[in-house]
C-alpha atoms as an extended CHARMM CRD file, in Angstrom:
* protein
*
       181  EXT
         1         1  MET       CA            106.8670000000      117.5890000000      120.2720000000  PROA      1               0.0000000000
         2         2  LYS       CA            109.7940000000      117.1750000000      117.9120000000  PROA      2               0.0000000000
         3         3  GLU       CA            110.9690000000      113.8500000000      116.4880000000  PROA      3               0.0000000000
         4         4  GLU       CA            114.1670000000      113.6170000000      114.4690000000  PROA      4               0.0000000000
         5         5  ILE       CA            114.3580000000      110.3370000000      112.5740000000  PROA      5               0.0000000000
         6         6  ILE       CA            116.7150000000      108.5940000000      110.1680000000  PROA      6               0.0000000000
         7         7  ILE       CA            115.4760000000      105.6970000000      108.0430000000  PROA      7               0.0000000000
         8         8  ALA       CA            118.2610000000      103.7820000000      106.2790000000  PROA      8               0.0000000000
         9         9  GLY       CA            118.6130000000      100.6500000000      104.1790000000  PROA      9               0.0000000000
        10        10  PHE       CA            119.0660000000       99.4270000000      100.6180000000  PROA      10              0.0000000000
        11        11  GLY       CA            117.4220000000      101.1270000000       97.6760000000  PROA      11              0.0000000000
        12        12  GLY       CA            114.1990000000       99.3180000000       96.8150000000  PROA      12              0.0000000000
        13        13  GLN       CA            113.2150000000       98.6390000000      100.4460000000  PROA      13              0.0000000000
        14        14  GLY       CA            110.8320000000      101.5860000000      100.5090000000  PROA      14              0.0000000000
        15        15  VAL       CA            113.0870000000      103.7320000000      102.7060000000  PROA      15              0.0000000000
        16        16  LEU       CA            112.4000000000      107.0040000000      100.8900000000  PROA      16              0.0000000000
        17        17  SER       CA            108.6740000000      106.3680000000      100.4910000000  PROA      17              0.0000000000
        18        18  MET       CA            108.3830000000      105.4640000000      104.1860000000  PROA      18              0.0000000000
        19        19  GLY       CA            109.9150000000      108.8260000000      105.0410000000  PROA      19              0.0000000000
        20        20  LYS       CA            107.7210000000      110.6520000000      102.5410000000  PROA      20              0.0000000000
        21        21  ILE       CA            104.5480000000      109.0400000000      103.9280000000  PROA      21              0.0000000000
        22        22  LEU       CA            105.6050000000      109.9920000000      107.4640000000  PROA      22              0.0000000000
        23        23  ALA       CA            106.2470000000      113.5860000000      106.3500000000  PROA      23              0.0000000000
        24        24  TYR       CA            102.9050000000      113.8250000000      104.5260000000  PROA      24              0.0000000000
        25        25  SER       CA            101.1770000000      112.4050000000      107.6060000000  PROA      25              0.0000000000
        26        26  GLY       CA            102.6420000000      115.2300000000      109.6820000000  PROA      26              0.0000000000
        27        27  LEU       CA            101.4220000000      117.7510000000      107.1000000000  PROA      27              0.0000000000
        28        28  MET       CA             97.9120000000      116.2910000000      107.3620000000  PROA      28              0.0000000000
        29        29  GLU       CA             98.0190000000      117.2290000000      111.0610000000  PROA      29              0.0000000000
        30        30  SER       CA             99.3630000000      120.7490000000      110.3490000000  PROA      30              0.0000000000
        31        31  LYS       CA            102.7500000000      119.8860000000      111.8550000000  PROA      31              0.0000000000
        32        32  GLU       CA            106.0550000000      121.2560000000      110.6470000000  PROA      32              0.0000000000
        33        33  VAL       CA            107.9930000000      118.6220000000      108.6740000000  PROA      33              0.0000000000
        34        34  THR       CA            111.1610000000      118.0900000000      106.6940000000  PROA      34              0.0000000000
        35        35  TRP       CA            111.9650000000      115.1840000000      104.3690000000  PROA      35              0.0000000000
        36        36  MET       CA            115.5510000000      114.9750000000      103.1810000000  PROA      36              0.0000000000
        37        37  PRO       CA            116.4770000000      111.9010000000      101.1140000000  PROA      37              0.0000000000
        38        38  ALA       CA            120.0220000000      110.7430000000      100.3470000000  PROA      38              0.0000000000
        39        39  TYR       CA            120.8790000000      107.9470000000       97.9520000000  PROA      39              0.0000000000
        40        40  GLY       CA            123.6150000000      106.9510000000       95.5530000000  PROA      40              0.0000000000
        41        41  PRO       CA            123.2750000000      106.6700000000       91.7840000000  PROA      41              0.0000000000
        42        42  GLU       CA            122.6190000000      102.9310000000       92.1210000000  PROA      42              0.0000000000
        43        43  GLN       CA            119.2710000000      103.5720000000       93.9240000000  PROA      43              0.0000000000
        44        44  ARG       CA            118.0150000000       99.9330000000       93.6130000000  PROA      44              0.0000000000
        45        45  GLY       CA            120.3530000000       97.8360000000       95.7230000000  PROA      45              0.0000000000
        46        46  GLY       CA            122.5880000000      100.7290000000       96.7700000000  PROA      46              0.0000000000
        47        47  THR       CA            122.2340000000      102.3400000000      100.1760000000  PROA      47              0.0000000000
        48        48  ALA       CA            119.5660000000      104.9600000000      100.7250000000  PROA      48              0.0000000000
        49        49  ASN       CA            118.4920000000      106.9870000000      103.7330000000  PROA      49              0.0000000000
        50        50  VAL       CA            116.0770000000      109.7380000000      104.5620000000  PROA      50              0.0000000000
        51        51  THR       CA            115.9560000000      112.1910000000      107.4370000000  PROA      51              0.0000000000
        52        52  VAL       CA            112.4770000000      113.1440000000      108.6110000000  PROA      52              0.0000000000
        53        53  ILE       CA            111.6460000000      115.7250000000      111.2540000000  PROA      53              0.0000000000
        54        54  VAL       CA            108.0880000000      116.0570000000      112.5550000000  PROA      54              0.0000000000
        55        55  SER       CA            107.5260000000      118.9440000000      114.9630000000  PROA      55              0.0000000000
        56        56  ASP       CA            104.9110000000      121.1820000000      116.5380000000  PROA      56              0.0000000000
        57        57  GLU       CA            107.3530000000      124.1050000000      116.2550000000  PROA      57              0.0000000000
        58        58  LYS       CA            109.2690000000      125.6220000000      113.3410000000  PROA      58              0.0000000000
        59        59  ILE       CA            112.2460000000      123.4940000000      112.2660000000  PROA      59              0.0000000000
        60        60  SER       CA            115.4870000000      125.4420000000      112.1270000000  PROA      60              0.0000000000
        61        61  SER       CA            117.4610000000      123.0230000000      109.9250000000  PROA      61              0.0000000000
        62        62  PRO       CA            116.7980000000      119.7170000000      108.1650000000  PROA      62              0.0000000000
        63        63  ILE       CA            120.4460000000      118.6980000000      108.6020000000  PROA      63              0.0000000000
        64        64  LEU       CA            121.0720000000      116.5610000000      111.6740000000  PROA      64              0.0000000000
        65        65  SER       CA            124.0430000000      114.7980000000      113.2010000000  PROA      65              0.0000000000
        66        66  LYS       CA            122.0930000000      112.9940000000      115.9780000000  PROA      66              0.0000000000
        67        67  TYR       CA            118.6640000000      111.3650000000      115.8720000000  PROA      67              0.0000000000
        68        68  ASP       CA            115.8650000000      110.5710000000      118.3350000000  PROA      68              0.0000000000
        69        69  ALA       CA            115.0690000000      107.4120000000      116.3810000000  PROA      69              0.0000000000
        70        70  ALA       CA            116.7720000000      105.3210000000      113.7140000000  PROA      70              0.0000000000
        71        71  ILE       CA            115.1530000000      102.6830000000      111.5380000000  PROA      71              0.0000000000
        72        72  ILE       CA            117.9290000000      100.4750000000      110.2170000000  PROA      72              0.0000000000
        73        73  LEU       CA            117.2520000000       97.9160000000      107.4950000000  PROA      73              0.0000000000
        74        74  ASN       CA            120.7270000000       96.6560000000      106.5590000000  PROA      74              0.0000000000
        75        75  GLN       CA            124.1720000000       96.0920000000      108.0760000000  PROA      75              0.0000000000
        76        76  PRO       CA            126.0020000000       98.9960000000      106.3420000000  PROA      76              0.0000000000
        77        77  SER       CA            123.3500000000      101.4050000000      107.6480000000  PROA      77              0.0000000000
        78        78  LEU       CA            123.6690000000      100.0010000000      111.1790000000  PROA      78              0.0000000000
        79        79  GLU       CA            127.4100000000      100.5650000000      111.0880000000  PROA      79              0.0000000000
        80        80  LYS       CA            126.9000000000      104.1220000000      109.8250000000  PROA      80              0.0000000000
        81        81  PHE       CA            124.0180000000      105.2760000000      112.0490000000  PROA      81              0.0000000000
        82        82  GLU       CA            124.0250000000      103.2880000000      115.3290000000  PROA      82              0.0000000000
        83        83  GLY       CA            126.4310000000      105.7820000000      116.8840000000  PROA      83              0.0000000000
        84        84  LYS       CA            124.2650000000      108.7170000000      115.7830000000  PROA      84              0.0000000000
        85        85  VAL       CA            121.2250000000      107.8510000000      117.8990000000  PROA      85              0.0000000000
        86        86  LYS       CA            120.9300000000      110.1970000000      120.8660000000  PROA      86              0.0000000000
        87        87  PRO       CA            121.4240000000      108.5460000000      124.2820000000  PROA      87              0.0000000000
        88        88  GLY       CA            117.9890000000      107.4080000000      125.4350000000  PROA      88              0.0000000000
        89        89  GLY       CA            116.7890000000      107.2940000000      121.8030000000  PROA      89              0.0000000000
        90        90  ILE       CA            115.4870000000      104.2880000000      119.9340000000  PROA      90              0.0000000000
        91        91  LEU       CA            116.8950000000      102.0980000000      117.2070000000  PROA      91              0.0000000000
        92        92  ILE       CA            114.5920000000       99.7690000000      115.2830000000  PROA      92              0.0000000000
        93        93  TYR       CA            116.0610000000       97.0850000000      113.0630000000  PROA      93              0.0000000000
        94        94  ASP       CA            114.6820000000       94.3570000000      110.8560000000  PROA      94              0.0000000000
        95        95  GLY       CA            116.1760000000       91.0050000000      111.8160000000  PROA      95              0.0000000000
        96        96  TYR       CA            116.3990000000       89.9250000000      108.1740000000  PROA      96              0.0000000000
        97        97  GLY       CA            118.9860000000       92.4850000000      107.0840000000  PROA      97              0.0000000000
        98        98  ILE       CA            121.2330000000       92.5930000000      110.1630000000  PROA      98              0.0000000000
        99        99  ILE       CA            124.0310000000       90.0820000000      110.7740000000  PROA      99              0.0000000000
       100       100  HSD       CA            125.5780000000       91.7330000000      113.8400000000  PROA      100             0.0000000000
       101       101  PRO       CA            122.8220000000       93.3470000000      115.9760000000  PROA      101             0.0000000000
       102       102  PRO       CA            123.2240000000       96.7410000000      117.6780000000  PROA      102             0.0000000000
       103       103  THR       CA            125.4280000000       96.7530000000      120.7800000000  PROA      103             0.0000000000
       104       104  ARG       CA            124.7890000000      100.1290000000      122.4240000000  PROA      104             0.0000000000
       105       105  LYS       CA            123.4290000000       99.9990000000      125.9630000000  PROA      105             0.0000000000
       106       106  ASP       CA            122.4450000000      103.6860000000      126.2880000000  PROA      106             0.0000000000
       107       107  ILE       CA            119.6070000000      103.4570000000      123.7460000000  PROA      107             0.0000000000
       108       108  HSD       CA            116.4320000000      101.3840000000      123.4420000000  PROA      108             0.0000000000
       109       109  VAL       CA            116.8430000000       98.7240000000      120.7530000000  PROA      109             0.0000000000
       110       110  TYR       CA            113.8150000000       97.1290000000      119.0870000000  PROA      110             0.0000000000
       111       111  ARG       CA            113.6410000000       94.3020000000      116.5930000000  PROA      111             0.0000000000
       112       112  ILE       CA            110.8660000000       93.9460000000      114.0620000000  PROA      112             0.0000000000
       113       113  ASP       CA            110.7770000000       90.9350000000      111.7640000000  PROA      113             0.0000000000
       114       114  ALA       CA            109.0290000000       92.8380000000      109.0060000000  PROA      114             0.0000000000
       115       115  MET       CA            110.5920000000       90.9950000000      106.0540000000  PROA      115             0.0000000000
       116       116  ASP       CA            109.4750000000       87.6570000000      107.4860000000  PROA      116             0.0000000000
       117       117  ALA       CA            105.9530000000       89.0040000000      108.0700000000  PROA      117             0.0000000000
       118       118  ALA       CA            105.7860000000       90.4580000000      104.5520000000  PROA      118             0.0000000000
       119       119  ASN       CA            106.9290000000       87.1490000000      103.0550000000  PROA      119             0.0000000000
       120       120  GLU       CA            104.3830000000       85.2020000000      105.1240000000  PROA      120             0.0000000000
       121       121  THR       CA            101.6060000000       87.2650000000      103.5720000000  PROA      121             0.0000000000
       122       122  ASN       CA            103.1850000000       87.0420000000      100.0880000000  PROA      122             0.0000000000
       123       123  ASN       CA            103.3940000000       90.8030000000      100.0050000000  PROA      123             0.0000000000
       124       124  ALA       CA            107.0010000000       92.0020000000       99.9770000000  PROA      124             0.0000000000
       125       125  LYS       CA            105.8300000000       95.5350000000       99.1240000000  PROA      125             0.0000000000
       126       126  ALA       CA            104.1790000000       95.7980000000      102.5650000000  PROA      126             0.0000000000
       127       127  PHE       CA            107.5990000000       95.5140000000      104.2400000000  PROA      127             0.0000000000
       128       128  ASN       CA            108.1120000000       99.2510000000      104.7630000000  PROA      128             0.0000000000
       129       129  MET       CA            104.5880000000       99.7760000000      106.1180000000  PROA      129             0.0000000000
       130       130  ILE       CA            105.1400000000       97.0070000000      108.6820000000  PROA      130             0.0000000000
       131       131  VAL       CA            108.2970000000       98.8110000000      109.8200000000  PROA      131             0.0000000000
       132       132  LEU       CA            106.4690000000      102.1580000000      109.8960000000  PROA      132             0.0000000000
       133       133  GLY       CA            103.8050000000      100.5590000000      112.1100000000  PROA      133             0.0000000000
       134       134  GLY       CA            106.5210000000       99.5400000000      114.5640000000  PROA      134             0.0000000000
       135       135  LEU       CA            107.8550000000      103.1000000000      114.7160000000  PROA      135             0.0000000000
       136       136  LEU       CA            104.3870000000      104.5660000000      115.2290000000  PROA      136             0.0000000000
       137       137  LYS       CA            103.6760000000      102.1680000000      118.0900000000  PROA      137             0.0000000000
       138       138  LEU       CA            106.7860000000      103.4350000000      119.9080000000  PROA      138             0.0000000000
       139       139  LYS       CA            106.5060000000      107.0780000000      118.8340000000  PROA      139             0.0000000000
       140       140  PRO       CA            102.8980000000      107.9280000000      117.9310000000  PROA      140             0.0000000000
       141       141  MET       CA            103.8510000000      111.2780000000      116.3980000000  PROA      141             0.0000000000
       142       142  VAL       CA            101.0180000000      111.0460000000      113.8490000000  PROA      142             0.0000000000
       143       143  ALA       CA             97.6540000000      109.2570000000      113.8750000000  PROA      143             0.0000000000
       144       144  LEU       CA             96.9560000000      106.2070000000      111.7130000000  PROA      144             0.0000000000
       145       145  GLU       CA             94.2230000000      108.1800000000      109.9210000000  PROA      145             0.0000000000
       146       146  SER       CA             96.8280000000      110.7710000000      108.9030000000  PROA      146             0.0000000000
       147       147  VAL       CA             99.1190000000      108.0320000000      107.5980000000  PROA      147             0.0000000000
       148       148  LEU       CA             96.2730000000      106.7310000000      105.4370000000  PROA      148             0.0000000000
       149       149  LYS       CA             95.7150000000      110.2610000000      104.0940000000  PROA      149             0.0000000000
       150       150  GLY       CA             99.4760000000      110.5060000000      103.5060000000  PROA      150             0.0000000000
       151       151  LEU       CA             99.3400000000      107.2610000000      101.5460000000  PROA      151             0.0000000000
       152       152  LYS       CA             96.5860000000      108.7060000000       99.3760000000  PROA      152             0.0000000000
       153       153  LYS       CA             98.8000000000      111.7070000000       98.6680000000  PROA      153             0.0000000000
       154       154  THR       CA            101.9540000000      109.7120000000       97.8640000000  PROA      154             0.0000000000
       155       155  LEU       CA            100.5350000000      106.6960000000       96.0170000000  PROA      155             0.0000000000
       156       156  PRO       CA             99.4290000000      107.1440000000       92.4180000000  PROA      156             0.0000000000
       157       157  GLU       CA             95.6490000000      106.8780000000       92.1320000000  PROA      157             0.0000000000
       158       158  ARG       CA             95.9310000000      103.5380000000       90.3260000000  PROA      158             0.0000000000
       159       159  HSD       CA             97.3780000000      102.0920000000       93.5830000000  PROA      159             0.0000000000
       160       160  HSD       CA             94.7560000000      103.4930000000       95.9830000000  PROA      160             0.0000000000
       161       161  HSD       CA             93.1190000000      100.0600000000       96.1270000000  PROA      161             0.0000000000
       162       162  LEU       CA             96.2330000000       98.9660000000       98.0830000000  PROA      162             0.0000000000
       163       163  ILE       CA             95.6050000000      101.3840000000      100.9590000000  PROA      163             0.0000000000
       164       164  PRO       CA             93.5890000000       98.8680000000      103.0690000000  PROA      164             0.0000000000
       165       165  MET       CA             96.4280000000       96.3390000000      102.6840000000  PROA      165             0.0000000000
       166       166  ASN       CA             98.9080000000       99.0040000000      103.7930000000  PROA      166             0.0000000000
       167       167  GLU       CA             96.7310000000       99.7910000000      106.8170000000  PROA      167             0.0000000000
       168       168  GLU       CA             96.7980000000       96.1050000000      107.7950000000  PROA      168             0.0000000000
       169       169  ALA       CA            100.5900000000       96.0770000000      107.3660000000  PROA      169             0.0000000000
       170       170  ILE       CA            100.9500000000       99.0950000000      109.6910000000  PROA      170             0.0000000000
       171       171  LYS       CA             98.7940000000       97.3790000000      112.3110000000  PROA      171             0.0000000000
       172       172  LYS       CA            100.8650000000       94.1810000000      111.9190000000  PROA      172             0.0000000000
       173       173  GLY       CA            104.0320000000       96.1850000000      112.5740000000  PROA      173             0.0000000000
       174       174  MET       CA            102.4880000000       97.6110000000      115.7490000000  PROA      174             0.0000000000
       175       175  GLU       CA            101.9680000000       94.0340000000      116.9660000000  PROA      175             0.0000000000
       176       176  LEU       CA            105.3660000000       92.6680000000      115.9140000000  PROA      176             0.0000000000
       177       177  ILE       CA            107.8220000000       95.1830000000      117.3480000000  PROA      177             0.0000000000
       178       178  GLU       CA            109.6000000000       94.1110000000      120.5050000000  PROA      178             0.0000000000
       179       179  GLU       CA            112.3790000000       95.4780000000      122.6470000000  PROA      179             0.0000000000
       180       180  VAL       CA            115.6790000000       93.5990000000      122.6540000000  PROA      180             0.0000000000
       181       181  LYS       CA            116.8920000000       93.0770000000      126.2110000000  PROA      181             0.0000000000
């Protein structure tokens, strides 16, 4: 098993933390992982992306030009990364941040209305966990229990009381994701 993933959006959407939680989750299962963030100096509001690789085997390089899966949370990221998904791969996008949806026919495209779901529950900070839930439904590369352990590792202890809410958000994302035909 080897999953090569790009997560891209605006700074402040939880892109980097989503990748970090996914990487820590892989570590909890003794998998090989890489986490390589990229963001501009503007960080909040500027574009940010992170490449995550989760594998059962050693990873030769964290630098990728093609991805098995892309999570795209804004239009500039869609324009930059849609063409970099491997044929047969998956692209997940949040309907809130995309004006012109993906057009490729050689990949599986999924929509998740995570921003709407986060707003409905008055919890905008759960947005990235809803999206992560959608990814894990399609590509269960790590177990939910490992994600919860990863959250414990990445969240400061003063925020550990939020872990049950994050678990609910992940489960919500697993319910919400749907393929675009």
